[in-house]
FIMI-840762 format. One line per 8 residues: number of its first residue (from 1); their letters; for each residue x, y, z of N, C-alpha, C, O. Coordinates in pm, 1 decimal, always signed. Layout:
# residues N
NUM	a	X:Y:Z:X:Y:Z:X:Y:Z:X:Y:Z | ...
# end
This chain:
# residues 176
1	xxxxxxxx	+7304.4:+11948.7:+12921.2:+7216.5:+12074.3:+12893.1:+7241.9:+12148.9:+13025.4:+7200.1:+12264.7:+13023.2 | +7303.5:+12107.9:+13145.8:+7318.0:+12199.8:+13240.7:+7427.8:+12276.3:+13235.6:+7454.4:+12334.7:+13340.7 | +7512.4:+12296.5:+13128.2:+7626.4:+12372.7:+13097.3:+7601.1:+12502.9:+13110.1:+7503.1:+12540.8:+13174.3 | +7696.7:+12599.3:+13043.1:+7691.1:+12741.7:+13040.3:+7539.2:+12785.8:+13027.7:+7447.4:+12713.2:+12989.6 | +7531.4:+12900.0:+13061.5:+7402.4:+12949.8:+13006.6:+7440.1:+13093.4:+12941.1:+7352.3:+13178.5:+12926.5 | +7573.8:+13116.5:+12902.3:+7636.0:+13187.7:+12816.1:+7557.4:+13193.7:+12676.4:+7506.3:+13288.1:+12616.2 | +7566.8:+13064.9:+12649.7:+7520.7:+13054.1:+12482.6:+7345.1:+13142.3:+12459.9:+7294.2:+13221.0:+12380.2 | +7308.8:+13074.7:+12573.6:+7141.3:+13120.0:+12568.4:+7162.0:+13297.8:+12593.0:+7089.3:+13368.9:+12523.6
9	xxxxxxxx	+7229.0:+13345.4:+12659.6:+7209.1:+13496.4:+12699.6:+7278.4:+13589.8:+12584.6:+7245.7:+13705.8:+12559.7 | +7389.3:+13508.7:+12514.5:+7442.5:+13577.8:+12409.8:+7339.7:+13565.6:+12247.8:+7334.9:+13647.3:+12155.9 | +7286.8:+13467.9:+12258.3:+7171.7:+13453.1:+12128.0:+7043.0:+13475.0:+12177.7:+6948.2:+13415.6:+12126.3 | +7023.2:+13569.6:+12291.9:+6918.5:+13627.2:+12343.5:+6771.2:+13524.5:+12373.4:+6654.5:+13562.8:+12381.6 | +6830.0:+13374.4:+12386.2:+6717.8:+13276.2:+12398.7:+6654.3:+13333.3:+12522.7:+6536.7:+13366.8:+12536.9 | +6765.6:+13339.3:+12621.2:+6711.7:+13421.1:+12773.7:+6666.4:+13562.3:+12753.9:+6757.1:+13644.8:+12743.4 | +6539.4:+13607.0:+12746.5:+6525.8:+13743.6:+12733.8:+6415.3:+13730.4:+12592.6:+6310.4:+13792.5:+12610.2 | +6423.9:+13676.5:+12492.0:+6328.2:+13659.5:+12430.2:+6228.7:+13561.8:+12452.1:+6120.2:+13583.0:+12397.9
17	xxxxxxxx	+6244.3:+13440.9:+12532.2:+6154.4:+13341.5:+12559.4:+6137.0:+13305.1:+12678.9:+6027.1:+13272.5:+12723.8 | +6233.3:+13306.5:+12737.5:+6252.3:+13280.2:+12890.9:+6317.2:+13378.9:+12940.7:+6381.0:+13457.2:+12870.2 | +6305.3:+13390.8:+13123.9:+6401.1:+13451.1:+13198.6:+6490.7:+13385.4:+13240.6:+6477.9:+13263.8:+13254.4 | +6618.2:+13458.7:+13275.2:+6738.5:+13358.7:+13348.9:+6674.1:+13273.8:+13413.6:+6555.8:+13296.8:+13439.0 | +6730.1:+13165.2:+13452.5:+6712.4:+13044.4:+13523.0:+6845.2:+12965.7:+13555.4:+6953.0:+12985.9:+13499.6 | +6822.3:+12878.7:+13648.1:+6919.0:+12782.6:+13715.2:+6908.0:+12635.3:+13660.4:+6824.0:+12552.1:+13694.7 | +6981.6:+12623.9:+13593.5:+6948.4:+12482.7:+13518.0:+6948.4:+12372.7:+13633.0:+7034.9:+12379.1:+13720.3 | +6849.0:+12268.4:+13634.4:+6835.8:+12183.8:+13763.2:+6799.3:+12028.9:+13705.7:+6783.5:+11933.3:+13781.6
25	xxxxxxxx	+6791.3:+12022.8:+13595.7:+6774.8:+11858.3:+13508.7:+6849.8:+11887.3:+13381.2:+6895.2:+11993.3:+13338.2 | +6850.9:+11759.8:+13330.1:+6944.4:+11725.5:+13179.6:+6851.5:+11657.2:+13124.0:+6775.6:+11586.0:+13189.7 | +6844.6:+11670.9:+12985.3:+6745.7:+11589.0:+12862.8:+6835.3:+11639.6:+12751.4:+6896.8:+11745.2:+12737.0 | +6822.8:+11528.9:+12676.2:+6842.8:+11539.7:+12524.3:+6762.4:+11520.7:+12412.4:+6678.0:+11431.1:+12414.7 | +6778.7:+11605.6:+12296.0:+6714.2:+11602.7:+12200.7:+6755.1:+11533.9:+12085.0:+6858.9:+11580.4:+12038.0 | +6712.3:+11448.0:+12029.6:+6751.1:+11402.1:+11864.4:+6679.1:+11369.1:+11756.5:+6581.5:+11294.1:+11759.3 | +6736.1:+11437.9:+11631.9:+6640.9:+11406.2:+11506.6:+6737.1:+11308.3:+11468.7:+6849.8:+11334.3:+11426.7 | +6690.4:+11198.6:+11484.5:+6785.1:+11053.6:+11411.6:+6912.2:+11047.6:+11487.5:+6917.3:+11037.7:+11610.1
33	xxxxxxxx	+7040.8:+11055.7:+11388.3:+7170.1:+11071.7:+11473.3:+7180.4:+11202.1:+11521.5:+7268.6:+11218.4:+11605.9 | +7116.1:+11295.9:+11491.5:+7169.3:+11445.4:+11495.6:+7103.0:+11496.1:+11662.2:+6986.2:+11511.7:+11697.7 | +7217.6:+11510.0:+11729.9:+7195.1:+11572.5:+11872.0:+7172.1:+11731.2:+11877.5:+7245.5:+11818.5:+11831.2 | +7080.7:+11742.0:+11929.5:+7041.4:+11924.8:+11919.8:+7159.0:+11933.5:+12040.6:+7194.7:+11862.5:+12134.6 | +7204.6:+12085.1:+11971.8:+7322.4:+12148.5:+12081.3:+7290.8:+12275.2:+12058.8:+7254.1:+12310.9:+11946.9 | +7298.5:+12341.3:+12139.2:+7292.7:+12514.8:+12147.1:+7360.4:+12567.8:+12042.0:+7483.1:+12574.8:+12036.1 | +7284.8:+12605.1:+11959.3:+7320.1:+12697.2:+11812.4:+7355.6:+12611.2:+11711.1:+7389.8:+12672.2:+11609.8 | +7359.4:+12501.9:+11702.7:+7371.1:+12375.3:+11586.1:+7292.4:+12405.5:+11455.7:+7172.5:+12428.9:+11470.9
41	xxxxxxxx	+7326.8:+12407.5:+11369.3:+7224.1:+12418.2:+11215.5:+7168.9:+12269.4:+11182.6:+7244.1:+12173.0:+11168.5 | +7037.6:+12263.6:+11173.0:+6964.1:+12126.2:+11151.8:+6849.2:+12171.4:+11047.0:+6745.1:+12232.5:+11071.0 | +6894.4:+12127.6:+10934.9:+6805.5:+12187.6:+10817.7:+6657.9:+12099.9:+10849.1:+6636.1:+11987.6:+10894.7 | +6577.6:+12201.5:+10804.5:+6415.5:+12122.9:+10806.3:+6404.6:+12005.1:+10762.6:+6362.3:+11919.4:+10840.3 | +6435.2:+11973.9:+10644.6:+6426.6:+11814.4:+10631.3:+6464.7:+11741.7:+10730.0:+6396.2:+11640.9:+10747.7 | +6555.4:+11759.2:+10804.4:+6636.1:+11652.3:+10928.9:+6524.4:+11681.0:+11030.5:+6514.2:+11593.7:+11116.6 | +6444.3:+11776.8:+11039.2:+6361.2:+11782.9:+11158.7:+6192.0:+11749.9:+11119.0:+6094.5:+11781.2:+11187.3 | +6192.4:+11699.0:+11026.6:+6023.0:+11701.4:+10965.8:+5939.7:+11618.1:+11056.0:+5825.8:+11656.1:+11083.4
49	xxxxxxxx	+6000.2:+11476.8:+11117.8:+5943.6:+11418.6:+11230.0:+5991.7:+11438.0:+11364.4:+6110.9:+11454.3:+11390.4 | +5880.5:+11435.9:+11466.9:+5927.4:+11475.3:+11601.8:+6042.2:+11398.0:+11647.2:+6056.6:+11281.0:+11612.0 | +6153.7:+11479.0:+11750.6:+6261.1:+11419.0:+11795.3:+6236.8:+11327.0:+11902.5:+6134.7:+11318.8:+11970.8 | +6335.0:+11263.0:+11909.3:+6368.2:+11153.6:+12074.8:+6409.3:+11262.5:+12176.4:+6513.8:+11326.2:+12189.8 | +6281.4:+11262.6:+12249.7:+6369.0:+11356.2:+12365.2:+6364.1:+11265.5:+12489.4:+6263.8:+11198.9:+12515.1 | +6456.5:+11264.6:+12553.3:+6519.0:+11187.2:+12692.4:+6553.3:+11258.7:+12803.9:+6669.9:+11297.2:+12812.6 | +6456.5:+11290.5:+12912.1:+6496.6:+11342.0:+13063.3:+6548.6:+11245.0:+13116.1:+6501.1:+11135.9:+13147.6 | +6665.4:+11293.7:+13127.3:+6761.1:+11202.2:+13195.6:+6695.7:+11210.1:+13390.5:+6633.4:+11305.7:+13436.4
57	xxxxxxxx	+6721.1:+11126.8:+13442.2:+6698.1:+11070.0:+13579.0:+6664.1:+10950.8:+13594.7:+6660.0:+10873.8:+13498.8 | +6632.5:+10912.3:+13722.6:+6556.1:+10776.5:+13796.8:+6422.7:+10756.7:+13736.8:+6335.8:+10843.6:+13742.0 | +6406.5:+10640.0:+13678.7:+6264.5:+10598.3:+13639.9:+6168.3:+10572.9:+13759.6:+6046.5:+10562.0:+13745.4 | +6251.0:+10562.3:+13910.8:+6142.5:+10517.4:+14014.5:+6128.2:+10688.2:+14049.1:+6037.6:+10701.8:+14131.3 | +6171.9:+10782.3:+14022.6:+6123.1:+10923.6:+14067.2:+5956.2:+10929.4:+13997.2:+5912.1:+10875.5:+13895.7 | +5889.4:+11019.0:+14099.8:+5754.9:+11045.2:+14069.3:+5740.2:+11188.6:+14008.9:+5630.6:+11244.0:+14017.3 | +5876.4:+11269.8:+13930.8:+5859.8:+11368.5:+13883.1:+5839.4:+11353.8:+13742.7:+5887.5:+11276.6:+13659.8 | +5723.5:+11483.2:+13733.5:+5691.4:+11505.7:+13598.7:+5716.3:+11635.4:+13525.4:+5721.8:+11745.3:+13580.7
65	xxxxxxxx	+5729.8:+11615.0:+13406.8:+5784.6:+11757.3:+13311.1:+5702.6:+11760.0:+13197.3:+5638.5:+11673.5:+13137.7 | +5722.8:+11897.8:+13179.4:+5647.3:+11985.7:+13044.4:+5748.6:+12030.0:+12940.7:+5849.7:+12095.8:+12965.4 | +5710.7:+11987.1:+12824.3:+5827.3:+12019.9:+12739.0:+5754.2:+12101.0:+12641.6:+5650.4:+12052.6:+12596.5 | +5804.4:+12255.4:+12588.8:+5751.1:+12319.2:+12502.7:+5861.6:+12379.1:+12403.8:+5963.9:+12436.6:+12441.1 | +5820.3:+12353.9:+12260.1:+5895.0:+12378.5:+12149.0:+5835.8:+12511.9:+12092.0:+5718.9:+12527.7:+12056.8 | +5945.1:+12613.9:+12088.4:+5900.9:+12734.8:+12023.1:+5977.4:+12795.3:+11912.8:+6094.6:+12767.4:+11937.9 | +5972.7:+12860.0:+11809.6:+6021.5:+12983.9:+11722.9:+6010.8:+13090.9:+11765.1:+5895.0:+13132.6:+11767.8 | +6116.0:+13181.2:+11814.8:+6090.0:+13314.4:+11848.5:+6094.9:+13392.7:+11755.2:+6042.9:+13503.1:+11771.4
73	xxxxxxxx	+6157.1:+13361.2:+11631.8:+6183.7:+13435.3:+11502.7:+6072.1:+13455.3:+11407.8:+6114.0:+13522.1:+11313.2 | +5951.4:+13426.0:+11394.5:+5883.5:+13414.5:+11302.4:+5796.6:+13527.9:+11264.2:+5711.9:+13556.2:+11348.9 | +5797.5:+13594.4:+11164.3:+5845.6:+13501.4:+11034.1:+5928.5:+13536.7:+10965.6:+5936.0:+13510.9:+10845.5 | +6016.4:+13611.4:+11039.1:+6187.9:+13634.3:+11001.7:+6234.1:+13688.2:+11124.6:+6163.6:+13746.9:+11206.6 | +6370.7:+13663.0:+11134.9:+6439.0:+13737.8:+11284.1:+6442.4:+13865.3:+11273.9:+6466.9:+13914.8:+11383.9 | +6428.0:+13948.5:+11185.7:+6443.3:+14092.6:+11175.8:+6347.0:+14142.5:+11202.5:+6359.6:+14248.9:+11263.3 | +6202.4:+14093.8:+11172.3:+6079.5:+14118.7:+11256.1:+5981.2:+14009.3:+11260.5:+5896.8:+13970.7:+11179.8 | +6020.9:+13965.4:+11393.4:+5920.0:+13854.5:+11465.0:+5788.0:+13905.7:+11524.7:+5759.9:+13918.4:+11643.9
81	xxxxxxxx	+5717.9:+13930.7:+11423.5:+5558.3:+13984.3:+11444.9:+5476.5:+13842.8:+11502.6:+5377.2:+13842.7:+11575.3 | +5535.8:+13745.4:+11457.7:+5453.7:+13632.3:+11520.1:+5482.9:+13547.5:+11657.3:+5416.9:+13461.9:+11716.3 | +5615.1:+13610.3:+11683.7:+5661.5:+13582.8:+11815.0:+5578.8:+13512.7:+11918.8:+5498.5:+13588.5:+11973.2 | +5576.8:+13392.5:+11959.4:+5656.7:+13281.1:+11957.8:+5580.7:+13217.9:+11862.4:+5470.3:+13270.4:+11848.2 | +5605.6:+13108.8:+11781.7:+5557.0:+13021.5:+11714.5:+5529.9:+12909.9:+11782.5:+5644.8:+12867.8:+11795.9 | +5459.6:+12829.0:+11836.5:+5440.6:+12717.1:+11884.8:+5441.6:+12613.8:+11794.9:+5369.4:+12599.2:+11696.3 | +5564.4:+12514.6:+11853.1:+5575.4:+12377.5:+11765.7:+5549.7:+12253.7:+11831.0:+5548.9:+12152.3:+11761.2 | +5526.7:+12244.3:+11962.8:+5513.9:+12119.1:+12022.4:+5492.6:+12149.3:+12145.7:+5567.6:+12233.6:+12194.9
89	xxxxxxxx	+5376.8:+12085.1:+12236.8:+5374.4:+12108.2:+12364.9:+5370.7:+11944.2:+12405.0:+5306.2:+11865.2:+12336.0 | +5443.2:+11903.8:+12518.5:+5409.1:+11742.6:+12566.3:+5382.1:+11772.8:+12746.2:+5451.7:+11861.8:+12795.0 | +5301.6:+11712.8:+12821.8:+5328.9:+11729.9:+12927.3:+5337.0:+11596.6:+12999.3:+5337.5:+11489.7:+12938.4 | +5344.1:+11608.1:+13145.4:+5321.2:+11480.7:+13222.3:+5438.5:+11373.9:+13198.5:+5414.4:+11256.7:+13227.5 | +5574.3:+11411.3:+13143.2:+5649.4:+11328.7:+13120.7:+5750.8:+11276.2:+13213.1:+5838.2:+11350.8:+13257.2 | +5744.6:+11166.0:+13241.1:+5814.8:+11101.5:+13370.0:+5941.4:+11128.3:+13378.8:+5990.9:+11162.9:+13271.6 | +6017.0:+11124.8:+13474.5:+6188.9:+11175.5:+13478.2:+6211.1:+11037.4:+13425.1:+6127.5:+10947.3:+13419.4 | +6330.2:+11034.3:+13389.0:+6390.7:+10902.2:+13318.5:+6339.0:+10831.4:+13201.2:+6390.1:+10726.2:+13162.7
97	xxxxxxxx	+6243.0:+10884.2:+13145.7:+6167.4:+10872.0:+13015.7:+6190.3:+10954.4:+12916.7:+6240.3:+11066.6:+12923.7 | +6149.0:+10891.4:+12813.9:+6124.6:+10987.5:+12661.5:+5978.9:+11069.2:+12677.8:+5895.9:+11063.2:+12768.5 | +5980.6:+11145.3:+12558.2:+5839.4:+11263.1:+12561.1:+5743.5:+11147.3:+12522.4:+5637.8:+11158.2:+12584.5 | +5746.4:+11049.9:+12447.2:+5652.3:+10942.2:+12444.1:+5567.4:+10906.0:+12552.2:+5454.0:+10860.7:+12537.4 | +5622.8:+10926.1:+12659.6:+5553.3:+10859.7:+12801.1:+5484.5:+10964.8:+12849.7:+5431.1:+10947.8:+12959.3 | +5465.6:+11122.1:+12769.3:+5383.0:+11214.4:+12818.4:+5259.1:+11218.3:+12727.0:+5237.0:+11141.6:+12633.3 | +5176.7:+11327.0:+12772.2:+5054.7:+11364.1:+12694.1:+5094.7:+11470.6:+12613.9:+5149.0:+11571.8:+12658.1 | +5068.1:+11449.3:+12493.1:+5088.7:+11551.6:+12370.2:+4976.4:+11641.0:+12378.2:+4860.5:+11600.2:+12369.3
105	xxxxxxxx	+5011.0:+11776.7:+12396.6:+4871.9:+11872.3:+12410.3:+4885.4:+11949.6:+12265.1:+4779.2:+11976.8:+12209.1 | +4997.9:+11983.4:+12206.2:+4995.0:+12036.6:+12072.4:+5072.1:+11951.5:+11989.9:+5191.7:+11940.9:+12017.2 | +5019.3:+11880.2:+11880.7:+5114.8:+11809.9:+11803.2:+5216.0:+11869.9:+11755.6:+5214.8:+11992.1:+11741.0 | +5352.5:+11772.1:+11713.4:+5435.2:+11843.5:+11672.9:+5432.2:+11869.8:+11531.0:+5366.8:+11802.9:+11451.0 | +5529.0:+12002.3:+11491.9:+5484.2:+12066.9:+11381.8:+5652.3:+12106.6:+11354.4:+5704.9:+12194.5:+11422.6 | +5731.3:+12030.7:+11245.5:+5888.6:+12092.0:+11207.2:+5881.2:+12237.9:+11150.4:+5787.2:+12304.4:+11106.9 | +6037.4:+12267.7:+11169.6:+6076.9:+12389.7:+11145.1:+6030.9:+12444.1:+10984.1:+6058.4:+12368.2:+10891.1 | +5983.6:+12533.2:+10963.4:+5973.4:+12584.9:+10854.3:+5968.9:+12717.9:+10810.9:+5878.2:+12790.8:+10770.9
113	xxxxxxxx	+6144.3:+12737.6:+10836.7:+6158.7:+12897.1:+10822.6:+6161.2:+12965.0:+10703.0:+6256.6:+12937.8:+10630.1 | +6072.8:+13055.2:+10658.9:+6072.0:+13133.0:+10546.2:+6174.3:+13223.2:+10503.2:+6198.4:+13254.9:+10386.8 | +6233.6:+13262.6:+10608.9:+6341.5:+13312.2:+10568.0:+6437.4:+13381.3:+10695.8:+6389.9:+13415.9:+10804.0 | +6562.6:+13391.3:+10662.8:+6675.5:+13377.2:+10774.0:+6698.7:+13279.8:+10863.4:+6638.7:+13175.6:+10837.1 | +6780.6:+13277.6:+10982.2:+6799.8:+13155.1:+11026.4:+6729.6:+13201.2:+11192.6:+6751.4:+13296.4:+11267.4 | +6620.1:+13057.4:+11202.9:+6581.1:+13079.6:+11318.7:+6600.0:+12989.5:+11440.3:+6649.1:+12878.6:+11419.2 | +6571.6:+13018.9:+11548.4:+6606.8:+12952.5:+11636.6:+6497.0:+12911.0:+11696.8:+6405.4:+12978.0:+11744.6 | +6522.1:+12712.7:+11688.2:+6432.7:+12661.8:+11780.9:+6436.5:+12625.2:+11875.3:+6537.8:+12556.6:+11888.5
121	xxxxxxxx	+6342.8:+12633.0:+12016.3:+6394.1:+12636.6:+12133.4:+6294.2:+12539.9:+12215.8:+6176.3:+12564.6:+12241.2 | +6368.8:+12421.9:+12252.7:+6295.1:+12318.5:+12374.2:+6310.1:+12380.8:+12501.3:+6417.5:+12432.5:+12532.0 | +6214.4:+12380.5:+12576.0:+6201.4:+12434.8:+12717.0:+6160.3:+12336.4:+12802.9:+6067.4:+12263.2:+12768.5 | +6217.0:+12321.6:+12915.0:+6178.2:+12184.6:+12998.1:+6140.4:+12253.9:+13156.6:+6224.5:+12311.2:+13225.8 | +6021.0:+12237.9:+13188.5:+5976.8:+12254.9:+13288.4:+5978.9:+12143.4:+13413.2:+5975.6:+12024.0:+13383.6 | +5983.3:+12176.5:+13525.4:+5934.3:+12048.7:+13617.7:+5831.5:+12059.7:+13655.1:+5830.9:+12172.1:+13705.2 | +5715.1:+12008.2:+13669.1:+5574.6:+12019.9:+13706.6:+5548.0:+12000.4:+13859.6:+5555.0:+11893.1:+13919.5 | +5512.3:+12138.1:+13919.3:+5479.5:+12130.3:+14076.0:+5406.7:+12023.1:+14113.6:+5450.0:+11951.6:+14203.9
129	xxxxxxxx	+5312.7:+12000.9:+14065.3:+5202.6:+11920.7:+14054.9:+5261.1:+11783.9:+14024.7:+5362.3:+11765.8:+13957.0 | +5177.8:+11677.3:+14088.8:+5228.3:+11529.6:+14037.2:+5164.0:+11540.6:+13873.2:+5249.9:+11510.9:+13790.3 | +5060.3:+11569.1:+13827.2:+5037.2:+11595.9:+13728.4:+4936.6:+11677.6:+13666.7:+4835.7:+11698.5:+13734.2 | +4944.5:+11734.8:+13536.7:+4882.1:+11892.1:+13522.9:+4728.8:+11813.9:+13499.1:+4704.0:+11730.0:+13412.5 | +4639.7:+11865.5:+13597.9:+4499.0:+11818.2:+13612.6:+4436.1:+11869.1:+13471.3:+4440.7:+11985.0:+13429.8 | +4376.2:+11757.3:+13406.4:+4311.9:+11756.9:+13297.0:+4406.9:+11831.2:+13201.7:+4509.4:+11888.2:+13238.8 | +4364.2:+11825.0:+13080.0:+4458.6:+11885.4:+12954.9:+4467.2:+12030.3:+12971.6:+4364.3:+12095.9:+12987.5 | +4613.5:+12099.5:+12968.3:+4589.3:+12243.0:+12935.5:+4515.8:+12241.5:+12816.9:+4505.2:+12139.6:+12748.8
137	xxxxxxxx	+4447.3:+12383.6:+12778.5:+4370.0:+12383.6:+12683.5:+4478.3:+12446.1:+12574.9:+4562.0:+12531.9:+12602.7 | +4458.1:+12382.4:+12440.3:+4563.0:+12439.7:+12369.9:+4559.8:+12578.9:+12334.2:+4459.7:+12640.8:+12370.4 | +4660.5:+12649.3:+12262.1:+4640.2:+12775.5:+12223.2:+4540.1:+12776.5:+12101.2:+4524.9:+12685.1:+12020.2 | +4460.3:+12925.0:+12104.7:+4384.1:+12918.3:+11985.2:+4427.8:+12925.5:+11846.7:+4362.5:+12905.9:+11744.2 | +4568.1:+12961.8:+11864.2:+4657.4:+12953.9:+11737.5:+4786.0:+12952.5:+11788.9:+4814.8:+12982.3:+11904.8 | +4901.2:+12900.6:+11659.4:+5018.6:+12867.6:+11723.5:+5119.8:+13001.0:+11705.4:+5231.2:+13012.6:+11756.5 | +5044.5:+13108.4:+11610.3:+5111.5:+13203.6:+11638.7:+5136.6:+13302.9:+11765.3:+5043.9:+13275.1:+11841.4 | +5207.8:+13395.1:+11820.4:+5181.8:+13475.0:+11949.8:+5168.6:+13393.4:+12047.1:+5077.8:+13416.1:+12127.1
145	xxxxxxxx	+5245.0:+13290.3:+12064.5:+5227.0:+13182.7:+12179.9:+5338.8:+13271.9:+12297.0:+5430.7:+13342.4:+12255.3 | +5317.4:+13257.5:+12404.5:+5403.0:+13291.7:+12509.1:+5475.6:+13155.9:+12607.2:+5421.3:+13104.7:+12705.1 | +5576.5:+13127.4:+12563.9:+5632.3:+13036.9:+12678.0:+5617.3:+13053.4:+12835.2:+5593.6:+12972.5:+12924.9 | +5642.9:+13204.1:+12833.1:+5626.4:+13236.3:+12963.9:+5499.3:+13258.9:+13055.6:+5497.2:+13247.6:+13178.1 | +5375.3:+13299.0:+12958.1:+5262.2:+13285.8:+12978.2:+5222.0:+13138.6:+13033.8:+5187.8:+13105.1:+13147.2 | +5233.7:+13081.2:+12945.0:+5199.0:+12910.3:+12943.3:+5234.0:+12862.9:+13081.7:+5156.8:+12816.4:+13165.5 | +5400.7:+12888.1:+13094.1:+5422.8:+12827.6:+13255.7:+5358.3:+12863.6:+13334.7:+5297.6:+12793.7:+13415.9 | +5358.6:+13013.7:+13324.3:+5307.5:+13067.6:+13439.3:+5129.3:+13002.8:+13485.6:+5085.8:+12964.2:+13594.1
153	xxxxxxxx	+5067.3:+13013.8:+13359.4:+4919.2:+13001.1:+13398.0:+4902.8:+12828.7:+13427.6:+4793.7:+12781.2:+13459.2 | +5029.0:+12743.1:+13412.0:+5029.6:+12614.0:+13460.3:+5116.6:+12560.1:+13580.5:+5134.4:+12445.0:+13620.4 | +5159.7:+12668.7:+13620.3:+5252.1:+12686.0:+13756.0:+5374.4:+12600.3:+13729.0:+5417.3:+12511.5:+13802.5 | +5418.5:+12635.5:+13625.8:+5557.1:+12579.8:+13576.1:+5662.4:+12644.4:+13594.3:+5761.1:+12571.6:+13583.4 | +5688.9:+12764.3:+13620.7:+5804.6:+12877.1:+13626.4:+5903.3:+12836.3:+13760.6:+5852.8:+12808.9:+13869.5 | +6027.7:+12836.2:+13740.7:+6124.4:+12862.4:+13588.8:+6133.4:+12759.3:+13530.6:+6082.6:+12657.3:+13577.2 | +6201.6:+12760.1:+13412.4:+6249.5:+12667.3:+13357.5:+6359.0:+12558.9:+13401.7:+6452.3:+12607.4:+13465.6 | +6363.7:+12436.1:+13381.5:+6488.0:+12377.8:+13458.4:+6584.4:+12316.7:+13355.0:+6677.9:+12245.8:+13392.4
161	xxxxxxxx	+6560.7:+12345.2:+13218.5:+6685.4:+12333.3:+13147.2:+6610.9:+12355.9:+13009.3:+6489.4:+12336.9:+13002.3 | +6683.4:+12395.6:+12902.4:+6653.7:+12444.4:+12779.4:+6785.1:+12390.5:+12666.2:+6899.7:+12371.1:+12706.6 | +6749.8:+12374.8:+12544.9:+6813.1:+12386.5:+12444.0:+6796.1:+12436.8:+12309.1:+6675.7:+12412.7:+12300.4 | +6817.8:+12474.3:+12228.1:+6804.1:+12519.0:+12089.9:+6891.7:+12496.4:+12008.7:+7010.7:+12484.0:+12037.5 | +6830.0:+12485.6:+11864.7:+6940.5:+12469.6:+11728.6:+6880.8:+12592.4:+11647.8:+6804.6:+12680.4:+11688.1 | +6936.5:+12573.6:+11523.1:+6931.5:+12702.0:+11419.1:+6866.2:+12632.3:+11316.6:+6884.1:+12510.6:+11315.4 | +6790.2:+12684.6:+11224.9:+6718.3:+12632.9:+11102.2:+6727.1:+12751.9:+11003.3:+6728.3:+12871.3:+11033.0 | +6733.2:+12693.2:+10873.1:+6700.4:+12795.0:+10784.0:+6649.0:+12730.6:+10656.4:+6672.5:+12613.3:+10627.3
169	xxxxxxxx	+6570.0:+12822.9:+10574.1:+6515.5:+12737.2:+10456.5:+6617.1:+12706.5:+10366.3:+6709.9:+12775.9:+10324.7 | +6579.3:+12571.0:+10338.4:+6691.1:+12491.8:+10218.0:+6651.5:+12558.4:+10098.7:+6545.2:+12611.7:+10066.9 | +6783.4:+12540.6:+10026.6:+6773.7:+12579.4:+9883.2:+6695.9:+12453.4:+9796.8:+6715.2:+12334.1:+9820.4 | +6622.6:+12495.8:+9713.0:+6568.1:+12378.6:+9604.6:+6661.5:+12365.0:+9498.4:+6731.1:+12454.0:+9449.6 | +6657.2:+12269.3:+9473.7:+6740.0:+12225.3:+9359.9:+6698.7:+12246.3:+9252.5:+6599.9:+12175.1:+9233.9 | +6726.5:+12322.0:+9148.2:+6693.4:+12356.9:+9023.4:+6685.3:+12247.7:+8906.5:+6789.2:+12199.1:+8861.8 | +6598.9:+12222.0:+8873.2:+6617.1:+12109.3:+8756.4:+6637.0:+12187.2:+8605.7:+6592.9:+12294.5:+8564.6 | +6703.9:+12107.3:+8556.8:+6788.8:+12137.7:+8431.5:+6690.1:+12093.3:+8314.8:+6725.0:+12103.5:+8197.2
# end
């Protein structure tokens, strides 16, 4: 994940969701055996269940992380009037562990793109404090969420890592 930021700039992930940042951590996201990679196409049916998210590092570290997953292309890439659609928030994830070791603030919702190709973005933030005191209040709605505003409100700026995948509505098989 600490590779080039170029795909994030070209695909406007940097700009639409986050500002320019310097990668400072590594994490992997897997849906079963499929690893999320920038721009990789993953069908909604393969992402129904929450992914395995592993934050690389030392388990003895006291560092904690917050993970935010959004779709900035809702309801359609050409008219993203619901930008950003919130899919998942997990806080207090210990370094060297997976997201199940954190606290889920907003339950996972898999991709459901109604039209066009949507970007699904996982942004990882290092928490400045050891634990987010209490539980950040979940947003009133999943639509029109702002990753930037959430990060600023919880002392999380800037991101330390980010990865995204693409998905589009699957064709239904016609019954004869």
